[in-house]
C-alpha positions in Angstrom: -22.5 2.4 39.9 -19.6 0.0 39.1 -21.7 -1.7 36.5 -22.5 1.6 34.8 -18.8 2.5 34.6 -18.0 -0.9 33.2 -20.7 -0.6 30.6 -19.5 2.9 29.7 -15.9 1.6 29.3 -17.2 -1.3 27.2 -19.1 1.0 24.9 -16.1 3.3 24.7 -13.9 0.4 23.6 -16.4 -0.7 21.0 -16.7 2.9 19.6 -12.8 3.2 19.6 -12.5 -0.1 17.7 -15.2 0.9 15.2 -13.6 4.3 14.7 -10.1 2.7 14.0 -11.5 -0.1 12.0 -13.9 1.8 9.7 -13.8 5.6 10.1 -10.0 6.0 10.3 -9.5 3.6 7.4 -12.1 5.4 5.4 -10.1 8.7 5.8 -6.9 7.0 4.6 -8.0 7.2 0.9 -5.3 7.8 -1.7 -6.4 8.3 -5.3 -4.2 8.3 -8.4 -5.6 11.0 -10.8 -3.0 10.6 -13.5 0.6 9.7 -14.3 3.0 10.6 -17.1 6.0 8.6 -18.2 9.0 10.2 -20.0 9.9 9.3 -23.5 13.2 10.9 -24.8 13.7 12.1 -28.3 14.9 9.7 -31.0 18.4 11.1 -31.1 18.9 9.6 -27.6 18.2 6.0 -28.6 20.9 3.6 -27.5 20.7 1.0 -30.3 23.1 -1.7 -31.1 25.7 0.4 -32.9 25.6 3.2 -30.4 26.0 0.8 -27.5 29.0 -0.9 -29.1 30.6 2.5 -29.7 30.3 3.3 -26.0 31.7 -0.1 -25.0 34.7 0.2 -27.4 35.6 3.6 -26.0 36.4 2.1 -22.7 40.2 1.6 -23.0 40.3 -0.2 -19.6 38.7 -3.3 -21.0 40.4 -6.5 -22.1 39.1 -9.2 -24.4 37.4 -11.1 -21.6 35.6 -8.0 -20.4 34.4 -7.2 -24.0 33.1 -10.7 -24.4 31.3 -10.5 -21.0 29.7 -7.2 -21.9 28.5 -8.5 -25.3 27.1 -11.7 -23.8 25.3 -9.6 -21.1 23.8 -7.3 -23.8 22.6 -10.3 -25.8 20.8 -11.7 -22.8 19.6 -8.5 -21.3 16.1 -8.4 -22.7 16.6 -4.8 -23.9 15.7 -3.9 -27.5 16.9 -1.3 -30.0 14.9 1.7 -28.8 15.9 2.3 -25.2 17.3 5.8 -24.4 20.7 6.8 -23.0 21.9 10.1 -21.4 23.2 12.8 -23.7 26.7 13.0 -22.2 27.3 9.2 -22.8 26.0 9.4 -26.3 28.3 12.4 -26.9 31.3 10.4 -25.6 31.7 12.3 -22.4 30.9 9.5 -20.0 34.3 9.8 -18.2 34.0 13.6 -17.7 30.3 14.3 -16.7 29.6 17.8 -15.4 27.1 19.0 -12.9 25.3 20.6 -15.8 24.9 17.2 -17.4 23.2 15.9 -14.3 20.8 18.9 -14.0 20.0 18.8 -17.7 19.2 15.1 -17.6 16.9 15.6 -14.6 15.3 18.8 -16.0 14.2 17.1 -19.2 12.5 14.2 -17.4 11.0 16.2 -14.5 9.7 19.2 -16.4 8.5 17.2 -19.5 6.4 14.8 -17.4 5.1 17.5 -15.0 4.1 19.8 -17.9 2.0 17.0 -19.4 0.6 16.0 -16.0 -0.7 19.5 -15.2 -2.0 19.9 -18.8 -3.8 16.6 -18.7 -5.5 17.1 -15.3 -6.1 20.8 -15.3 -4.5 21.0 -11.8 -2.3 24.1 -11.4 1.2 23.8 -9.9 0.0 26.3 -7.3 -2.6 23.8 -6.1 0.0 21.1 -5.1 0.3 20.7 -1.4 2.9 17.9 -1.2 5.9 17.2 -3.5 8.1 14.1 -3.3 11.0 13.6 -5.6 13.0 10.3 -5.6 16.4 10.1 -7.3 18.8 7.8 -5.8 22.2 8.8 -7.2 21.9 12.6 -7.5 21.2 14.8 -4.5 22.2 18.4 -5.3 21.8 21.6 -3.2 19.3 23.2 -3.6 17.4 20.0 -3.9 15.5 18.7 -6.9 12.2 19.5 -5.1 13.4 23.1 -4.8 14.3 23.1 -8.5 10.7 22.1 -9.3 9.2 24.6 -6.9 11.3 27.3 -8.5 10.4 26.2 -12.1 6.6 26.2 -11.4 6.5 29.0 -8.7 4.7 26.8 -6.3 3.3 27.9 -2.9 5.7 28.8 0.0 3.9 26.3 2.3 4.3 23.3 0.1 5.5 20.1 1.9 8.6 19.0 -0.1 10.6 15.8 0.4 13.7 14.6 -1.5 14.4 10.8 -1.3 17.8 9.5 -2.3 19.8 6.2 -2.1 16.8 3.9 -2.3 17.3 2.5 -5.8 14.6 1.0 -8.0 12.0 0.7 -5.2 12.1 4.4 -4.3 8.8 5.2 -6.1 6.9 2.9 -3.9 8.5 4.5 -0.9 7.4 7.9 -2.1 3.8 6.7 -2.6 3.8 5.1 0.9 5.1 8.4 2.3 2.3 10.3 0.6 -0.3 7.9 1.9 0.8 8.5 5.4 0.9 12.3 4.9 -2.7 12.1 3.7 -3.6 11.0 7.2 -2.6 14.3 8.5 -3.3 16.7 5.6 -6.9 16.5 4.3 -8.2 17.4 0.9 -4.8 18.0 -0.7 -2.9 17.2 -3.9 0.4 15.4 -4.0 2.9 14.9 -6.8 5.5 12.1 -6.9 8.4 12.4 -9.4 10.4 9.2 -9.8 13.6 8.9 -12.0 17.3 8.4 -11.9 20.5 10.2 -13.0 22.2 7.8 -15.3 24.7 10.0 -17.1 26.9 11.2 -14.3 27.2 7.6 -12.9 28.2 5.7 -16.0 30.8 3.1 -14.9 34.1 3.4 -16.9 36.1 0.7 -15.2 36.5 -3.0 -15.9 34.9 -5.0 -13.0 32.2 -7.3 -14.4 29.9 -6.9 -11.4 29.9 -3.2 -11.9 29.5 -3.1 -15.6 26.1 -4.8 -15.4 24.4 -1.5 -14.6 25.6 0.0 -17.9 23.9 -2.9 -19.7 20.6 -2.6 -18.0 19.9 1.0 -16.8 18.4 3.6 -19.2 17.0 7.1 -19.1 13.4 7.4 -18.0 11.1 8.5 -15.3 7.5 9.4 -14.3 5.4 11.9 -12.5 2.2 10.9 -10.6 -0.6 13.1 -9.3 -2.3 11.8 -6.1 -5.1 13.1 -3.9 -7.2 12.3 -0.9 -10.1 14.5 -2.0 -13.2 12.4 -2.0 -14.9 14.8 -4.3 -12.5 13.7 -7.1 -13.0 10.0 -6.5 -14.9 9.7 -9.8 -12.1 11.3 -11.7 -9.4 8.9 -10.3 -7.8 6.2 -12.3 -7.0 4.1 -9.3 -7.1 4.0 -5.5 -4.4 2.7 -3.3 -5.6 -0.3 -1.2 -2.5 -1.4 0.5 1.2 -0.5 0.9 3.9 -2.6 2.6 7.6 -1.8 3.0 10.3 -4.2 4.0 13.9 -3.2 4.7 16.5 -5.9 5.6 19.5 -3.5 5.7 20.4 -4.7 9.1 21.8 -7.8 7.4 25.4 -7.1 6.2 25.1 -9.4 3.2 21.9 -7.8 2.1 23.2 -4.3 2.7 26.2 -4.8 0.5 24.6 -6.8 -2.4 23.6 -3.7 -4.3 25.9 -0.8 -3.4 27.7 2.2 -4.9 31.4 2.0 -4.5 34.8 2.8 -6.2 36.8 0.0 -7.8 40.5 -0.5 -7.4 41.2 2.0 -10.1 39.1 4.6 -8.5 36.2 4.4 -10.9 32.8 4.9 -9.2 30.0 2.5 -10.0 27.2 0.3 -8.8 28.2 -3.1 -7.5 25.7 -6.0 -8.0 26.9 -9.1 -6.1 25.8 -12.7 -6.2 24.0 -12.2 -2.9 21.5 -10.0 -4.6 19.2 -12.9 -5.5 19.3 -14.2 -2.0 18.5 -10.8 -0.5 15.7 -10.2 -2.9 14.1 -13.5 -2.1 14.3 -12.9 1.6 12.9 -9.4 1.5 10.2 -10.4 -0.9 9.1 -13.3 1.3 9.0 -11.1 4.4 7.0 -8.5 2.6 4.4 -11.0 1.3 3.9 -12.4 4.8 2.5 -9.0 5.8 0.8 -8.2 2.5 -0.9 -11.5 1.7 -3.4 -11.6 4.6 -4.5 -8.1 3.5 -5.2 -9.0 -0.2 -6.3 -12.7 -0.3 -9.8 -14.0 0.5 -10.2 -16.0 3.7 -11.1 -19.1 1.7 -7.7 -19.1 0.0 -5.8 -18.6 3.3 -7.8 -21.5 4.8 -7.1 -23.7 1.8 -3.4 -22.9 2.1 -3.3 -23.6 5.9 -5.1 -27.0 5.4 -2.9 -28.1 2.5 0.2 -27.1 4.3 -0.8 -29.0 7.4 -1.7 -32.1 5.4 1.5 -32.1 3.5 3.6 -31.5 6.5 2.1 -34.6 8.2 2.5 -36.8 5.1 5.6 -39.1 5.6 5.8 -39.9 1.9 6.1 -36.2 0.9 9.4 -35.0 -0.5 10.6 -31.5 0.5 9.6 -30.2 -2.8 6.1 -31.8 -2.9 5.5 -30.8 0.7 5.5 -27.2 -0.2 2.1 -25.6 -0.4 1.7 -22.4 -2.4 -0.7 -19.5 -2.3 -2.7 -18.6 -5.3 -2.2 -14.8 -5.5 -4.6 -14.6 -8.4 -7.5 -15.1 -6.0 -6.9 -11.6 -4.8 -4.9 -10.0 -7.6 -5.8 -9.7 -11.3 -2.5 -8.0 -12.6 1.1 -8.2 -11.6 3.2 -5.0 -12.2 6.8 -6.3 -11.8 9.7 -3.9 -11.8 11.6 -4.4 -15.1 14.9 -4.7 -13.5 16.3 -7.3 -15.8 15.4 -10.6 -17.4 16.6 -12.6 -14.4 14.5 -10.5 -12.0 11.3 -11.0 -14.1 11.9 -14.7 -14.5 12.7 -15.2 -10.8 9.6 -13.4 -9.6 7.4 -15.1 -12.1 8.6 -18.5 -11.1 8.3 -17.9 -7.3 4.7 -16.5 -7.7 3.6 -19.1 -10.3 2.8 -16.5 -12.9 2.1 -17.2 -16.6 3.7 -15.5 -19.6 0.6 -13.4 -19.9 1.3 -12.0 -16.4 4.9 -11.4 -17.1 4.4 -9.8 -20.6 4.0 -6.2 -19.4 7.3 -6.3 -17.5 9.2 -8.0 -20.4 7.9 -5.5 -22.9 8.7 -2.5 -20.7 12.3 -3.9 -20.3 12.6 -4.4 -24.0 11.2 -1.0 -25.0 12.6 1.3 -22.3 15.1 -0.8 -20.3 15.5 -0.6 -16.6 14.6 3.0 -15.8 15.1 2.5 -12.0 12.4 4.0 -9.8 10.3 5.0 -12.8 10.2 1.5 -14.3 7.0 0.3 -12.7 5.0 3.0 -14.3 6.1 2.0 -17.8 4.8 -1.5 -17.0 1.5 -0.1 -15.7 1.3 2.1 -18.9 1.7 -1.1 -21.0 -1.2 -2.7 -19.2 -3.4 0.4 -19.8 -2.4 0.8 -23.4 -3.3 -2.9 -24.0 -6.7 -2.3 -22.4 -6.1 -4.9 -19.8 -7.2 -2.8 -16.8 -11.0 -3.0 -16.1 -12.9 -1.3 -13.3 -12.4 -3.2 -10.0 -9.2 -4.9 -11.1 -6.5 -5.1 -8.5 -2.8 -4.5 -9.5 0.1 -5.6 -7.4 3.2 -3.4 -7.9 6.4 -5.3 -6.9 9.6 -3.3 -6.4 13.1 -4.2 -5.2 15.9 -1.8 -4.4 19.1 -1.0 -2.7 19.1 -1.2 1.1 18.1 -4.0 0.6 14.4 -3.3 0.3 11.2 -4.8 -1.1 8.3 -2.3 -1.3 5.0 -3.5 -2.7 1.5 -1.9 -3.1 -1.9 -2.8 -4.4 -4.0 -0.5 -6.6 -7.6 -0.9 -7.6 -8.8 0.4 -10.9 -11.6 2.9 -10.5 -12.7 2.7 -14.2 -11.8 0.9 -17.4 -8.4 2.2 -18.5 -7.3 2.4 -22.1 -5.0 5.4 -22.6 -2.2 4.6 -25.1 0.1 7.0 -23.1 3.9 6.6 -23.6 3.3 3.4 -25.6 1.3 5.1 -28.3 3.9 4.8 -31.1 5.0 1.3 -30.1 1.7 -0.6 -29.8 1.8 -1.9 -33.3 5.1 -3.7 -32.6 4.0 -5.3 -29.3 3.8 -7.8 -27.7 6.9 -9.5 -29.0 7.1 -13.3 -28.5 9.5 -14.2 -25.8 11.7 -16.2 -28.2 12.2 -13.1 -30.3 13.3 -10.9 -27.4 17.0 -11.8 -28.0 19.0 -8.6 -28.6 20.4 -8.2 -32.2 23.9 -8.1 -30.6 23.9 -11.8 -31.2 23.6 -11.5 -35.0 25.9 -8.5 -35.3 28.7 -9.0 -32.8 28.7 -12.6 -31.5 31.6 -13.4 -33.9 33.9 -10.9 -32.2 37.4 -12.2 -31.6 40.8 -10.6 -30.8 41.6 -9.6 -34.4 38.1 -8.1 -35.0 38.2 -6.2 -31.7 41.6 -4.7 -32.6 40.4 -3.8 -36.0 37.2 -2.1 -34.7 39.2 -0.2 -32.0 41.8 1.1 -34.4 39.2 2.2 -36.9 
């Protein structure tokens, strides 16, 4: 009798393990059916001349601040075709209105959603889950409510508004949807990722807070996801893994990327020198969880053996004793958030990536700037437009954001992808060699001195 009970318990344990290992995992599918990135109209391009006009309007700046801004612009990695918010281009950056914020969001959200529904044939009334992530603008009613009202969506839709999560918010939204898919079967979900730039333009003179003006630009994306297996063959990609890391319990990390007021009362986004340290720590912690999920056993064993051998070698220097994982054994493409040239360079160096690997992020930064949470999708769009993504390829999306957070995920291409998408009118100009990515501010304004600045400001 006891033996029979023991056998039954053993069988039950085996069945439970197999259920969790295979059946549950099988039901956690998350497919990407389509995505649409926003491209503003030409009248919103923030080219060299327009940027300088915005800079010179700030009467709080002194000569040193002007020189800092110009030098930052030169080295930013941004080109001549990024897009700015209407109120800033119109000279109203110091007096933004609630209508300015809503107008900026409406253009991005409704433009991308209209195209998404038209492309897929999915009706707004079929959407079961809606997630909108905008860090710096959280009105009442919410932006999700605004979308529901615009498209007359169902009254039982599951709506979520995410705020305050910075550039990595889109990956948080995707991870949220993946977990919701475990509860709700055979549903559609839409993720809208963008940022309200216009109402939060910094008009003070603190260097660490002026950086955001030099890097952030208008943009966003809408993504259609589903866990309907019947639509598997229509999907562009499937989500294999998602890992989120938040080190906000560390005071230094929490304050390295934060919205505050300066001494003059101007609101802005402060980026401190601790940002690099926090990013490295969060990224390393994230990889410790993600790497065992994505790399083959042979690479993990190789890394373990090499690390052990080097640690025992007395002649090894600290630098030579470091073993490194080859992420390319499990990943074909690296979709790095185009947060800035330093972010791209730093991640590329730490991961041992080539210029080919970093090209999509560099080109997205040059063409569209740092569009915050929507930035990763412009990078993905570039890969697709350049016909890099083949069936079975795995794409690692890397995002960093306020908190401080590192949120990464791995997608797998379900088919060969080659839609020109938002890059359609730019492909003939890209890729641009890295040496030519220097902003034309160098040629046009590097000669600025006190007399020239006074002359420009007076005229």
